[in-house]
N, C-alpha and C positions, 0 to 999 in steps of 0.2 A: 620578574615586570622594568628593573632597570635594565637586563641585561638586553632585553627585548628592545629596551626606548632608543639604549646604544646602536643594535641593528639595525633599526630605521634607520635612527640618525644618519649611516656611517652612507646605507643606500641614497638615503636623500641628500648627501654632497655627491656619488656617486655619477647619480643619474645630472645634480645639476648642473657637474661638472664638463660630461659630454654633451650637456645643454649647448654649451656655453660654448666648448669647442666647432660642433658643426655651425652654432652659429653665425661665429665670426669666422666662419670659412666659407663663402659660397660656394666656391667650384665641388667641396666635401658634398653639401650636402645636392647640386644637380648630378651630382654622379651616381648616388639615394637614391634619389629619383626619376632618370633618366633611365628607360626600359634600352635593354642592350640596340634594341633591334633600329630602338631611333639611330643612338649614338652611330650606330653603322650607315643609317641613311646620310646624318649630315657626314663622317668623313667622305662614303661618297657622291655629296654634295661640294664637299669642297673641292673635291679632286676633284670634278668635271671642270667646274670651275675656275682649276686650274690650269689647265687642259685647254678651256677655251682660249683665257685670256693668254697664254702661251699660241697659241695656234692665231691669236687675233693680230700679235705685237708681230709670227712671222710673216700675213697675211701683210699685215701693212709697211715694217721695211724693206719685201718684196714689190711691193707693188707701185712703191716710194723711189727704190734702185733706180743707181744711175743705167746698166744696162734697159731698163721698164721706158727708161724717161728717155732714151735714145732713137728705139723702135713705136713707142709712142710718136714722136715729131716726126722719124721717119713716117705710119700710117700721114701725117694731118700732112706733113707738105705730098706727099705724096694724089691726096684726094686732092688741095688745093692748087696742084700745080695743071692739075689733069682733067680736071671738072668732071669727071666720071664718077655715078655715084657711088657710093659703101661695098655697096659687091664687089663687085669690077677694079675697086679699088684694092680689095683682100687682095683679089686671086692675084693683081698684077705686084705686090710687094710685094705676094709669097715667090709666085715663080721668081720672081726678080732677085733675092733676097737666094735662095735655093739655087739659083744661077750661077750669082758671085760667087757665094759663100761652100754650102756644099758638093756639086761640081765637079768643080778642080782639088779640093781634099778626098773625094773619088775618087777618081782618077787615082791623084797619089796612093791613097789604100790599098787598089788597086797592085799599081807599079811596085809598088813596098811585097804584098802577098807571092807576088809569084816569083821578085827577087831571092826571097824565102825559101823559095821549095827549092827552083835550083841549091839552094843555100843547105838542106835537110837533105838530098839528093847525093850531096857529093860527102855531108857526113860523116850518110852511113855505111860510104868507103871509106871517111877515114879510123872508118871506128870500127870497123874489120880489120884496120894495119894494128893500133894501136893493141885490140887484145891479144895477136899475134907477136905482136913485144912484149907485153907485159906475160903473155905463157911461157916467154922467153927467157926474161927475166924472172921468173921467178921459177925456177931451175938451175940460172945462174947464180941469184942469191940470194936463195932460201926463200924467200918470200910466203909470209904464214898469205892466208886468206884476206883477213883484215883488210893487211899491208897493201898487198896485189889489188883492192879493191876500190882504198882510198886514193890509191898509184892512178888509177885506173878513169876514174873520176871527175879527178885535177887535172889527166890527161883531156882527153873530152872536153872539161872544161874553155880551158885553154883554146885550143883547139878552134873552138866553136865562136869565144868571142874575139878569136884573132878574123872568119871566115865575117863572120857579120858585122867588122872595121875595114875589113878589104871594104864589102860587096854596100858599105854603106845604108845596111837595110836594119834596122834594129828596129824588134816585135810591137817595142812602144808607139811608135812609128805611126801601125795599122788604127792607132784607137781616137790618133789629131780624129777623124771626122766622127767622133763620141761627143769630143768635149769640145767643139765647133757647132756641133749637130742638137744639140741637147738643148746646152742655154738661151741657145737661135729659141728654139721653142717653146719656151719656156716665159721667153722677157715677150716674146708677139703673142702669146695666147695668153700673159698678165697685163698689154699693154687693151691690147681688146673689150679687153674685164673690165680694167679703167676706164677705155670711151665709154665702157653703158653703163657703170656707178659712180663717172661725171665723177676718178677724182686723179690728182689727189689734191685738189680742189675743183669745189664746185660753182666753179666760176661763171658768169657769159657766154664765155667763146666753148664750156665744157659744154652750156644746155644746148646751144644748138648745135655741136656734136652730137648728142645723144640725138636731139629731134633727127636732123638725117639719117641718125641710122635705124632713123621707126619709120621711116620710113623708101630707105636708101633695101630695100631689097628685091628683092624678085619671082617670079610665080609660084610659086606657093608657100613662100616665105619671105610679104614685102616689108614685113617688122621683122631687124634683127636685133633686135637686145632685149629679143622672147628667146622665148628655145624650139626648136622644131618640131611640134604638136604631130606630127604626120610619119616622124620616125624615118625618112626618106635621108636626109647628108645620117645620121647617130649610125645604121643599118650599112651605109655606104664606105661611112668610112673603117668601120670592123671591119666587111670583103677586101678589103685596099688593104689593109696588111697584113688579112690573111695571105692577101693575092702574091706580098712580097715572100710575103715567109713561108710558100711554097715555089712559087717562083728557085727560091737560094735551092731551096733544096732540093727539087730536083735540075738544079741546072751542074750536083753534082755530081761527079760517078765513083767516088772514095767513097769507103763505107763506113758511114760516121758512127762516130763512136760512144760512150755512151755517157755521154756531159754533153753529147751536142746532143744527144735526144731526146734528153729533158731540159737541153735550153729551149730547144725548135719547141716542146708540148707548152712548153711552162708562155715563149714568145703568142704560139696557141691560141692559149684559155687570156693573156690579159688585151689578147684582143676584143675580144667577146666577151671581156669584164670593160675594158672601157668604152660596150653599148650604150648602156644602161650610163656610163656617167658624164656620156655624151651629149646626149636625151633629154640632164639635168644645166647647161648652162647653154646661154644665147647662143643661138642659131650662126653670129655674127665669128666667135670661137670655132661655132663646128664646121664655119662651110672654112675657115682658116686649118682646120685639124684633118679636111678630107682632101684639102687641095694641095696640101706636103703629102698626103702622100701618095697624090693619087702621083704628084713631079716622082717622088720617093719610087710605084711603082715603073713609071719612063725610064728615071731614070736606072734604073738596073737592069730596066729590060736590055733599054741600050748599051749597056757596058758587059753584055754578054755575046754581042756579037766579035767573031774575031775581026773583021775586017773595022769596028770603030778601037779597037781594043789595038789596032798596029795603028792606027793613026795616031791615036793617044799614048807611043811609043811606047807600051805593054808590054814585056818579055813574053810568046811566047810557051806553054809551058807542056809537060806532058799529061796536064790533065784535063789542059784547057777540052771541048766538046768543038770537034767539027761544023757542028751545025748545031747547035745548040735551042731554036724553035724548037728543030724539029723531035727534036731528045726533049725536052720541059712538055709539049702536045705528048707524045706516046708515052710517058711519064704520068702525065695527068689522068690522060686515058685509063691506065689500067691501073690508076689510087680509085676511078669510079669506077672498074669491074669489081671492084675486090671489096666497097664499100657495098656494091651491089650486093654483089657475090653473101657477103656477109649478114644484110638483114635478111634475104630471103630464105639462112638456115636458121 
């Protein structure tokens, strides 16, 4: 009997010890009673909150950045100086900015690409000579295959760098257009968004601008602060981007590489994806996007003309087409026939 009482006493002491430990630690109790599914929900919610907070901080920093502030002030100055309605102000500002920034850079890009084409042609001849010299050196000095390959690559690299320096046409210069055009596109888009949402400060001036945008539209979009419910501008924006991609593809006679084909298909898909994105933003922003794409289409169309290229001092290259517009038209008709026959089969 005394043994049984001793065992009960030990069990009682053990249970009391466990209960005291659990009651003194609320986190252990919560972990005991919260189900794993609830824990996952709490974890996901905290993750979503963290992402939303990060995105909010990024957009806030972007909307208050110096480039956006300059673009916003420029838009307001153009509107106040010209007295144009906001739809015309957006179009005129887009044409001015692209004409002053992207057109000179696009001409320079084509100039560098033409010089690079000549450098590559010259490099092919040099490579053939270096192969012969390497073969002779292998016999004279008993080089193994690895030594010959390393020496050949080193010589090719040295000759390439020498030609690039001589012609002053480093390939990086062809990317200058992108490095200026993308930040400009983002800055103007965010500045228009700021005008719609009265950012960064909701003062009297911001409220007046918002009111002017509300009645500063045209045709089917009288209110530039709301989305284009007719989807005319978003669809036109997507079609213009697709037209630019197809025009650039059809204006080349060289067979595209595998990477170029992948990039072309990627940008085709991106053009289609941007249509629903454009249908969810204020129409003033979509008006800017559409105007910018229309300007880009005309710019690319003009810069493939041989006469315009000679005026802009762009050298004539072997890959240049004498009648580019006829070539593009024939290529477009051929694509349409291929698509039609594909649907029929």
